[in-house]
N, C-alpha and C positions, 0 to 999 in steps of 0.2 A: 428581618430582625429575629435573632434566636430567642428561645424561651428564657435563657439566662439574662439576655439583654433586656427583654421585656420586664422581667422581675426586678432587675436593677433600676430600670426607668420608673416603674410604679413605686418602688420603695423611695427613690429619690424625690419623686413628686409628692408623696405622702409626707415625707420629712419636711419639705419646703412649705407645704400647706400648713402643717402643724406649727412650724416656726412662724409663719405669717399670723396664725391665730394667736400665738403666744405674744407676738409683738403688738397686735391689736389690743390684747388684754392688758398689756403693760402700758399702753399708750395713755396719755393724759385724757381723762374723760371730759366731755363737754367743751372741747376746743372750739372757741368762737371763730366765726368767719368774718373776714373783712368785707363790709358791705358799702363802704363809702357813705355812711349815714352819720358821720360825726364821731363814731366810736373808734378809738385806737384799741388794738387788741394785744394781749400778752398771753404767756402760758402760766400754768399754775405755779410752777417752780419759781419763776421770776417774780410772781406776785406774793410769794411766801405762803402759798396755800398747799396743803397736803392733798394728794390725789386719792389716797386710800378711803377716807371718810366719804368723799363724793362718789366714788365708785360703789361703795356700800349703799349710799343713798339711792343711787340709780337702780341697783338691784332690788332694794326694798320697794321702790315705787313700781317697778315692773312686776314684782311678785304680788302686788295688790295689798301690801301692808299699809300703804297710804292711798287714799281714794281720791280720784278725780283731780289729780294734780295736773295743771296745764303746763307750767314752765317754772324753771329756777334759773336765775341769772345772778352773777356775782361780778362786781367791779371792785378793783382794789388799786389804790394809788393812781386813780383816774383812768384806768384802762380796764376794758372788759376781759375778764380772765376765765369765766365759766359761763356756758350757755347750753342749757338742757331743755329740750321740749318733749313732753310726754303726752300731749294732746294738742293737735294742730302743729304749726311751725312758726318760724320767725315772722311771717307775715300775718299771722292770726291776730285780729283785734280782740283784746281781752276785756271782758265785762267784769270789772273789779268793783262794781257797785259803789259803795260810799268811799272807797279809797280815793276816788277822784275829787272828793271834797277838798283835799289839800291843794289841788290845783287852783281852786277858787281863792285860797289864801295867797298863792303866788300872783294871781291876777290883781287882787286888791293891792298887793305890794307894788306891782308895776304901775298901777293907777296913781298911787301915792308918790312914787318916784317921778312920774310925769307931771306932778302937780295938778292932776285931774281931780284928786280927792285930797282933802286937807288933813286927813288923819283918821285914826280909828274912833275918835270921839265924835265924829260927824253923826248927826241924828238921821235915822233912816227915813222917818216920815217927812222930813224937810225936803227930801229929794222926790217924794211921791205925794204932792199936795192933793191930787185928784183922789187918791185913795184915802188920805187923811180926812177929807171932808165927809166921806161916807162910811167911815169905819164904825163897826158895831162894837157894843160893850165899851163905850168911850171911857177913858181913864187918863188922868194927867201923866201917869207912869209910861203910857204908850208913847207919848210925845218925846220921852227921854231915851227911848231905845236907840242904842248906837250900833254902828258897824261892828265894834268890838264885842257887843253882846251876842251878836249872831256868830262871830268868828269863834267865840269861846263857849258856845252852847249854853249861855247863861242869861238869856233874856227873861223878863218876868212873865212872858206869855205861857198859858197852860198848854204846853206842847212837849210831849214825851213819846218818842217812837218805841221806847222799851216798855211802855205801859199800854196794853190793848184798850184800856178804858179811857185813855187820855183823849180829850176832844181834838187835840192837835196832832194825833198820831198820823203819820204820813199816809197810811192806807186810806184814811178818810179824805185826805187832800186830793189823792189821785182820781177820785170819782167826781170831782167838781171841775168846772171849767177854769175858774180864776184862782190859781193857787196862791198868789201873793195876798189877794184880798182875804182868802180863807185864813191865812196865818195872822194877818193883822186884825182880823175880826175876833180872834180868840179872846176869852176873858183872861184876867190876871190870875195866875196860879196861887194857891195857898198851901200851907203845910200845917198839919196838926203837930202838937208837941206836948210832951209830958212835963207838967210843972210850968211855972211861970217864966223860968229862965230859958231863953232861946240861945242855943250854941251857934255861934257864927261859923260859916263854912270857911275852909281853907281859901286863902287869897281873896276872901270877901265875895265869892261868887258861888251860887248854887248851880251845879251842873245838871242839865236836863237835855238829853240827846234829841235834837230837833232838826230834821232835814229841811222842813219848810222854811225855817229861818235862813238857812244857807241858800236856798233857792231864791228867796227875796233879794239877796245880794246881787243876783243876776240883773234885776231891774235897776238896782242902784248903780251898778257898773255901766249899764247902758246909758243911764241919765248923765253920768259924769263924764263919760268918754265920748258920747255921741255915736257909739257903734254898738251893734248887738254883740253880746258877750262872746259868742263863738267866733265872730269876725275879729274882734279885739284880741282874742286869744291867739288866733292864727297869725295876726300881724306882729304882735309884741312878744309872744312866747313860743308858739309852735314853729313859726317860720325861722326865727333865730336859732332854734335847737335842731333844725333840719327835720322836723316832723311834718310829713305830708298826708298821713292817713289818720284821721280822727273822726269818730262817729258819735254825734251828740244825741241825747234824748231831748225832746221838746215838749213843752206843756201844750194843752189844747189851744192856747193863745199864741203858740209858736215862739215861746220864750225858752232859750236854752236852759236846761236843767243843770245848775251849778251845784246841786245837792247830791249828785252821784250819777252813775250810769254811763259816763263818758268812756268810750272804748278806744284804747290805744294798743299799739304793739308792745310786747314786753320790753324790747330794747328802748322804746320811747318812754315807758314808765320809769325805767332805770335812769334815764336822763333827768327826770324830775328830782330823784334822790341825789344824783351826782351834782346837779345845779346847787342844791342846798348844802351839800358836803363841801362844795367849792366856795361857799359864802356868797352865792348869787352870781357867779361867773361861769360861763360856758365858752370853752375854746378862746379864752382871752377877752371875751366881750362881757361886759356887765349887763345882766338882764334885770336884776332886782338888787336893791341896796343890801349890804351886809348887815346893817342895823336891823333891817326888816327880817332877815333870816334869823337873827338872834332873838328878836322879839317873838317871832312865830313859833320858835322851837323851845321857848322857856315856858315853865308852868304858869298858867293863869287860873286854872280850876283843877280840883281833884275829883277823879272818878271813883277810885277805890284805894285800898291800902297800898297797892302796887303801881297804880297807873294815874298819871296826871295828863292834863290837856293844855295844849298851847293854842295857837290860832289854826284850828282845823288839823293839827298834827297831834298824834298820841305820843306820850313820853313814858318810858319805863326801862328797866334793865332786864336783860335776859341772862340766865346763869348757865354756864357750860364748863365742865371740867374743873369745878371748884372755884371758878372765877365769875365775876359779874361784869356784863358788858352794857353800858348805858346806850340807849338808842332813842331816836325819834322816828316816827313812821306814819305812813298812810295805811289806813285799815278799812277793809270792806267785807261785807257779807260773803260767805263762801270760804272764808279763810284767806282772803287776799291780803297781802302785805307788801309794802314797798318801804324798805328800812334803810336808815342811815346809822352807821356806827362810827362816830367821829374818832374815838380812840383807836380804832383799827384802820382808819382811812378806807372804809369799805361801805359799799352800797349793795343792797340785795333786793331782788324781786322774787316773790313766790306768788304765782297765780293759781287759782283753784276754783272749781265750780261746785263746791259742796254747799250750795245755797240753802239757808234755813235748816241746817242739820245740826244736831247736837254734837259738840266736840269739834266743830269745823276750825275754830281758831286754835284749839289745843293741838290739833294734828299739824297745822303749819308751824306752831311753836316747837313741836317735837322735831320736825325736820330741821328747824333752825338751830336748836340747841344741841341735838345729838349728832348732827352731821356737818352743817355749814360752819357753825362756830367752832366745832371740834376740829375742823380742817385748818383753822387759823390760830387755834389756841396753843398753849405751850406743849 
């Protein structure tokens, strides 16, 4: 081969390599793979999603502008359209902490649909007579605590995970053996007020974030279904959704922790959002009643001026590009969010390991508003 031929060959290869890089750069970011796990896939263009904001999001994450982001997934019109992993991969089990509380709501809805539980007005202590007999700080109001009180974080028990001084703070629960008894033994909470007039809370419920109350629902579910909650979940929820990998946290008494810590793959977390976006149906099969989905995702208590609470689902709107997008979502320590945007026919997962850090949720919300919602906005 002459020197001129070598030069031409090298130039040609260089041009081809550059063209390949340009094509890759222009390719749709986060193209999902077909894994035969129940998800149909599509491309961003078909889903009505702009690639440019998502490519910018990826660059910002890789540049370190956003810390400890694990994954971002987007489904639109029932199909997985974007799948990005920044720590771990598609098989990584994500610790989304309290985001998995919302799965407990789904399980309660399934139990009601199966007529194992007669409704949210069912009284908790009626299912736990052995605990009721030995409960400390007895009070008639404890006997009236319902499943709905724990679903809405509004029981009268002195339990507040957001207050380090609270006797029912979850960190105090974890160091004892019997978590449910710990919660049921708590005294009734009280509130100081200025003047004699007491202002009633929105929806008639005082919100107080209490992981222990949600954990107690694990025992209630076992009593009414006759199966330990993790096994009930696998049979009635995970199995029908094609979920094979789930890692539970267990109490010292080997009771599944329904108050958080359940680890699932990002694609499986997205299935929870899609299930509720579909009104309780997955791949043509009804898992939970549509009426339950509506009840779970409507406001039953107010958290702050911007945020309300359903049955273990958070409710608020997110603003992007001058527009407001109503959502209900699963929410967990570290900035973990699994969101449903009914008006956009869209479900989103953002997993993150920014546990116990200042601004963890604000970082996820910035990803959501500046990039994800911007990709589907006008």
